[in-house]
C-alpha angles and dihedrals in degrees: 000000000000117000128180110256093240089066094054121096116264091257092050088048087053092051092048093051093048092050092049088053094047091052087068089061094231119196093207126030128190114206118188111199091329094184101038115129099358131121123268099255093050088045090056092046094051092050093050088050091050090049090049094048090051092050091051091056101253112152107238129185104197119188107197143155087200100099099178090055091051092051086050098059111007122108085199141356124220119197117212130195124178090354092302129109109246101169142011121199116196123212094260090061100031113131136130092254090052091053094046091050090050091051092048096048 
């Protein structure tokens, strides 16, 4: 059944928005905290979608405080402070401790 988006759960709203954006066939997508505040099932689906998009070669800029997630799908992590890049961690060195050290530096 069809249901207005405002009556869907937060996770389902996120999935609808992502689906709408993907219908435009973007070459580059910016996701700001894509899994914040959603239920576990929707969270897992969005992570799988991000991993699939990465594997398919879509360029993604993901802004996230979920470090474990970033380590799971990122090719590199860039740490920003006061609108300036302060660190870049390449895939070969990517880990939660490496990100935490860069944040704390």
